[in-house]
ROVEX-633082 format. One line per 10 residues: number of its first residue (from 0); for each residue x, y, z of C-alpha. Coordinates in steps of 0.2 Angstrom, whole numbers, plus 5000, padded with zeros to 4 digits. Layout:
BEGIN
NUM = X/Y/Z  ...
***
This chain:
BEGIN
0 = 4859/4847/5163  4877/4843/5157  4870/4837/5140  4860/4853/5139  4875/4864/5143  4885/4855/5130  4871/4857/5117  4870/4875/5120  4889/4877/5118  4890/4868/5102
10 = 4875/4878/5095  4883/4894/5099  4901/4889/5094  4899/4894/5076  4893/4911/5081  4907/4913/5094  4920/4908/5080  4913/4921/5068  4914/4934/5081  4932/4930/5084
20 = 4935/4930/5065  4927/4947/5063  4937/4954/5078  4954/4950/5071  4950/4955/5054  4943/4972/5059  4958/4975/5070  4970/4971/5057  4961/4981/5043  4960/4996/5054
30 = 4979/4995/5058  4983/4993/5039  4972/5008/5035  4981/5019/5048  4998/5013/5042  4994/5017/5024  4986/5033/5027  4999/5040/5039  5015/5033/5031  5027/5047/5025
40 = 5034/5037/5011  5017/5034/5004  5014/5053/5005  5030/5056/4996  5026/5043/4982  5008/5051/4980  5016/5068/4978  5028/5061/4965  5014/5053/4956  5005/5070/4956
50 = 5021/5078/4949  5022/5065/4935  5004/5068/4931  5008/5086/4928  5023/5082/4918  5012/5072/4905  5003/5088/4902  5019/5098/4899  5027/5084/4888  5018/5088/4871
60 = 5018/5106/4873  5027/5117/4860  5042/5127/4865  5039/5144/4871  5035/5157/4858  5048/5170/4857  5044/5189/4856  5058/5200/4849  5059/5219/4852  5073/5229/4843
70 = 5078/5247/4839  5089/5245/4824  5101/5256/4814  5099/5273/4824  5113/5286/4823  5125/5285/4837  5133/5303/4837  5117/5313/4834  5102/5302/4840  5086/5302/4829
80 = 5073/5290/4825  5067/5299/4809  5083/5306/4800  5089/5289/4793  5078/5278/4782  5087/5263/4790  5081/5266/4807  5067/5255/4812  5057/5250/4828  5055/5231/4826
90 = 5044/5218/4834  5045/5200/4829  5038/5183/4834  5047/5166/4833  5040/5148/4835  5049/5132/4834  5039/5116/4829  5048/5100/4833  5049/5087/4820  5034/5076/4817
100 = 5032/5062/4830  5043/5070/4843  5029/5077/4854  5019/5061/4854  5034/5051/4859  5038/5063/4873  5020/5062/4879  5020/5043/4878  5037/5042/4888  5029/5054/4901
110 = 5014/5043/4902  5024/5027/4904  5034/5036/4918  5017/5040/4927  5011/5022/4925  5028/5016/4933  5026/5028/4948  5008/5022/4951  5013/5004/4950  5028/5007/4962
120 = 5016/5016/4974  5004/5001/4974  5018/4989/4977  5024/4999/4992  5007/5000/4999  5005/4981/4998  5022/4978/5006  5017/4990/5020  5001/4981/5023  5010/4964/5023
130 = 5023/4971/5036  5009/4977/5047  5001/4959/5046  5017/4951/5049  5019/4961/5066  5001/4957/5070  5003/4938/5068  5020/4939/5078  5011/4948/5092  4997/4935/5092
140 = 5010/4921/5093  5019/4929/5107  5003/4933/5117  4997/4915/5116  5014/4908/5120  5015/4920/5135  4998/4913/5141  5004/4895/5139  5020/4899/5149  5010/4908/5163
150 = 4998/4894/5165  5013/4882/5165  5022/4893/5178  5007/4894/5189  5005/4875/5188  5023/4872/5192  5022/4883/5207  5008/4874/5214  5017/4858/5211  5032/4865/5220
160 = 5022/4869/5235  5014/4852/5235  5031/4843/5233  5038/4854/5247  5024/4849/5258  5026/4830/5254  5045/4832/5258  5041/4841/5274  5030/4826/5280  5043/4813/5274
170 = 5034/4807/5259  5045/4816/5245  5063/4818/5241  5073/4834/5241  5078/4832/5223  5059/4833/5219  5058/4849/5228  5073/4856/5219  5067/4850/5202  5050/4858/5205
180 = 5058/4875/5210  5070/4874/5195  5056/4871/5183  5045/4885/5190  5060/4897/5189  5064/4892/5171  5046/4895/5166  5047/4912/5173  5063/4916/5164  5055/4911/5147
190 = 5040/4922/5151  5051/4937/5155  5061/4934/5138  5044/4933/5128  5038/4949/5136  5054/4957/5130  5051/4951/5113  5033/4958/5114  5039/4975/5119  5050/4975/5103
200 = 5036/4969/5092  5024/4981/5100  5036/4996/5096  5037/4990/5078  5018/4988/5077  5016/5006/5084  5029/5014/5073  5021/5007/5057  5005/5016/5062  5015/5032/5067
210 = 5010/5029/5085  5021/5032/5100  5032/5017/5101  5028/5014/5119  5010/5015/5117  5001/5000/5125  4995/4987/5113  4981/4975/5118  4983/4957/5117  4981/4949/5100
220 = 4973/4932/5096  4978/4923/5081  4965/4919/5068  4956/4903/5073  4959/4894/5056  4972/4892/5043  4975/4904/5028  4968/4899/5012  4975/4910/4998  4970/4897/4984
230 = 4982/4887/4973  5000/4891/4970  4998/4891/4951  4983/4903/4952  4993/4915/4963  5008/4914/4951  4997/4917/4936  4989/4932/4944  5005/4939/4949  5012/4938/4932
240 = 4997/4948/4926  4993/4960/4941  5009/4962/4951  5014/4980/4954  5033/4975/4951  5028/4968/4934  5018/4983/4930  5033/4994/4935  5044/4984/4924  5033/4985/4909
250 = 5031/5004/4911  5050/5005/4912  5051/4995/4895  5037/5007/4887  5047/5022/4893  5063/5016/4886  5055/5011/4870  5048/5029/4868  5064/5037/4872  5073/5026/4859
260 = 5060/5031/4846  5063/5049/4851  5082/5047/4849  5078/5040/4831  5067/5055/4828  5081/5067/4833  5088/5065/4816  5073/5075/4809  5075/5094/4808  5065/5105/4819
270 = 5057/5120/4810  5057/5137/4817  5045/5150/4809  5047/5169/4812  5039/5185/4807  5043/5203/4810  5036/5221/4808  5048/5236/4807  5041/5253/4809  5049/5268/4801
280 = 5044/5286/4806  5046/5295/4790  5048/5281/4778  5037/5266/4773  5037/5252/4786  5043/5235/4783  5038/5217/4787  5046/5200/4784  5044/5181/4787  5056/5167/4788
290 = 5059/5149/4791  5074/5140/4798  5078/5122/4801  5090/5113/4812  5103/5101/4803  5105/5087/4815  5113/5076/4802  5128/5086/4803  5130/5078/4821  5129/5060/4815
300 = 5141/5054/4828  5131/5062/4842  5115/5055/4836  5122/5038/4834  5128/5038/4852  5112/5043/4858  5103/5029/4849  5115/5017/4856  5112/5024/4873  5094/5022/4872
310 = 5095/5005/4865  5106/4999/4879  5093/5007/4892  5079/4997/4883  5089/4981/4884  5092/4984/4903  5073/4988/4905  5069/4971/4897  5082/4962/4908  5075/4970/4924
320 = 5057/4965/4919  5063/4947/4917  5072/4948/4933  5057/4955/4942  5047/4940/4935  5060/4928/4941  5061/4936/4959  5042/4936/4960  5040/4917/4955  5054/4913/4967
330 = 5047/4923/4982  5030/4914/4979  5037/4897/4979  5047/4901/4995  5032/4908/5004  5021/4894/4998  5033/4881/5004  5033/4889/5021  5014/4890/5021  5012/4872/5016
340 = 5025/4866/5029  5017/4877/5043  4999/4871/5039  5004/4853/5038  5014/4854/5055  4999/4863/5063  4988/4849/5057  4999/4836/5065  5000/4845/5081  4981/4848/5082
350 = 4976/4830/5077  4989/4819/5084  5004/4826/5094  4995/4838/5106  4981/4826/5110  4994/4812/5114  5004/4824/5125  4988/4829/5134  4983/4811/5137  5001/4807/5143
360 = 5000/4822/5155  4984/4817/5162  4990/4799/5164  5006/4805/5172  4996/4816/5184  4985/4802/5190  5000/4790/5191  5010/4802/5202  4995/4805/5214  4995/4786/5218
370 = 5014/4785/5218  5016/4775/5202  5028/4787/5194  5041/4799/5201  5040/4818/5201  5052/4820/5186  5041/4809/5175  5025/4819/5181  5034/4836/5178  5041/4831/5161
380 = 5024/4826/5155  5016/4843/5159  5031/4852/5151  5030/4842/5136  5012/4846/5134  5015/4864/5136  5029/4864/5124  5019/4856/5111  5005/4868/5113  5017/4882/5111
390 = 5024/4874/5095  5006/4873/5088  5004/4892/5091  5021/4895/5082  5016/4884/5067  4999/4893/5066  5008/4910/5067  5021/4905/5054  5007/4900/5042  4999/4917/5043
400 = 5016/4926/5042  5019/4915/5026  5003/4923/5019  5010/4940/5023  5027/4935/5014  5016/4929/5000  5008/4946/4998  5025/4954/4998  5032/4942/4985  5017/4942/4973
410 = 5011/4959/4975  4993/4953/4977  4982/4958/4991  4980/4941/4999  4981/4947/5017  4963/4951/5024  4961/4969/5027  4973/4975/5013  4964/4989/5004  4961/4988/4986
420 = 4970/4998/4973  4965/5016/4975  4960/5015/4993  4969/5020/5008  4976/5037/5002  4987/5047/5014  4979/5059/5026
***
């Protein structure tokens, strides 16, 4: 019968694991979706993108046409519109045409600004998703550590009762009773401290989703496996091509290039065409056309300073782009180092340290029952096992938080549940 039960357990274990996997993924994805759809900063950025999109449509438009209405050369002392042949009722139109190349350059600069705003929005969305994931894995760590501490505390309380009974009948020492009570109280103190940490993490979790900070948060279980984002070199290469921070920097470079081109085009004259019709009551009406040009070359100093200004801004944009690349590569390296370290430590705890601690705790328990070891040895063995179990939880959580840090650094959606670009708009 025992073999049958074990066979059924192993047969259903993959399905149980898949259910747990789907549960945490679905819960994290739902939280990220709520955070992204409700975040006021996301809403502000989306409104800014809409405004930038409308600026593109305006950027290449001609200046407003001017309509001129005038009553010219009428007598002041004896008002009349017909006595003097110079008196006219005039209507005129005037339109300025920017020099060739200026309007396309303005539109290109506006389009680059729009691209930068969209990339910045995408980067903020990915960082917000990573922050939600970081809190989620923090809650999972705290909840599992609390469960370990509560089990340890309950075991220590039972041990304290047993030691007190042994002391009462003369088979134990007072020091063992005091030690057992101290260990149980210390476990309770650590549990209280962790519960305080959980309240703080739960408040952060709720606030990211625009929920009341004190709203209850159900217990979180860490993912059963380790994160597997691929290879560091692949992530670094993808980040160089796809990171929103890089896209923002490149958009800034394009905008600065177009503004420099526009500054160079400022040396070209703008042309203004005009036409008028002058009506005279008792005389023949008149009409006229004209063309005027700006003479920017007369302001050579101003034009030179403007070109120098835009050239400096372009140099700054290139430098900022290189700085962004360097920051991304450094962040990826740091997050990957933490990820590798945590996964390797978790592997050691799973495969070696924790099984050894469990074996030691069982041996100490059996030896204590037959009087071969003292209570301190028995107690230390159990506490060591619980401490190593908590360390395993911390290493597992650290690995998943490193994945969230990797998303923040790289600008790539490596955290499960992060919506793709264009998804998760504000409500």
